[in-house]
C-alpha positions as CSV (number, residue, x, y, z in Angstrom):
1,M,-94.5,39.5,-23.0
2,S,-93.7,36.1,-24.6
3,R,-90.7,34.2,-23.8
4,R,-88.4,32.8,-27.1
5,A,-86.1,30.1,-27.9
6,S,-84.5,29.6,-31.2
7,F,-82.4,26.1,-32.7
8,R,-81.1,24.5,-34.7
9,I,-79.4,21.4,-35.5
10,I,-75.6,21.4,-36.5
11,E,-74.2,18.0,-38.9
12,R,-70.4,17.6,-37.6
13,P,-67.9,16.3,-39.8
14,D,-67.6,12.7,-37.5
15,G,-71.4,12.4,-38.8
16,L,-73.2,13.1,-35.6
17,F,-75.0,16.1,-34.9
18,N,-75.6,18.8,-32.0
19,I,-78.8,21.3,-30.7
20,A,-77.5,24.2,-30.5
21,V,-80.3,26.6,-29.1
22,T,-80.5,30.5,-27.9
23,L,-82.5,31.9,-25.5
24,A,-84.0,34.9,-25.6
25,G,-81.3,36.6,-23.9
26,G,-79.0,35.5,-25.9
27,G,-77.5,32.4,-24.0
28,T,-76.3,29.0,-26.4
29,H,-76.5,26.3,-24.2
30,A,-76.2,22.8,-26.8
31,R,-77.2,18.9,-26.8
32,E,-73.7,17.7,-28.3
33,G,-73.2,14.5,-29.7
34,L,-76.9,12.7,-31.0
35,S,-76.2,10.5,-33.7
36,T,-79.6,9.5,-34.7
37,P,-82.8,11.2,-36.3
38,A,-84.6,9.4,-33.4
39,E,-81.7,11.0,-30.8
40,I,-82.5,14.4,-32.4
41,E,-86.5,13.9,-31.7
42,S,-86.3,13.0,-28.4
43,A,-83.7,15.7,-27.5
44,L,-86.6,18.3,-29.3
45,S,-88.7,16.7,-27.7
46,L,-87.8,17.0,-24.3
47,L,-86.3,20.5,-24.8
48,R,-90.4,21.6,-26.3
49,E,-91.5,20.0,-22.8
50,L,-89.5,21.9,-20.6
51,M,-89.6,25.9,-22.5
52,A,-93.9,25.0,-23.2
53,A,-92.7,25.0,-18.9
54,C,-91.0,28.4,-18.4
55,G,-93.6,29.3,-21.1
56,A,-91.5,30.3,-23.5
57,E,-92.4,29.4,-27.9
58,L,-89.4,27.4,-29.6
59,V,-88.5,27.8,-33.0
60,E,-86.6,26.4,-35.3
61,E,-83.7,28.7,-36.6
62,P,-84.1,28.9,-40.8
63,T,-81.1,27.3,-42.3
64,L,-79.3,29.3,-44.9
65,G,-78.6,27.4,-48.1
66,L,-78.8,28.6,-52.0
67,A,-82.6,29.5,-53.0
68,A,-83.6,27.5,-56.1
69,E,-83.4,29.5,-59.2
């Protein structure tokens, strides 16, 4: 059975970003205080590599928002 991890990018009030990762077993880990899109992409790239090495799929959690009408 394939393992899975999901992530979401959270914008903080101070303008920085966190990446929260939820593992299939329910544990959550975070990378905090990222300031640029390049830092976010670098952290996600490393995360993808780590998950692939563990045999896990990494997917982005859908964002909650208003649907366009």
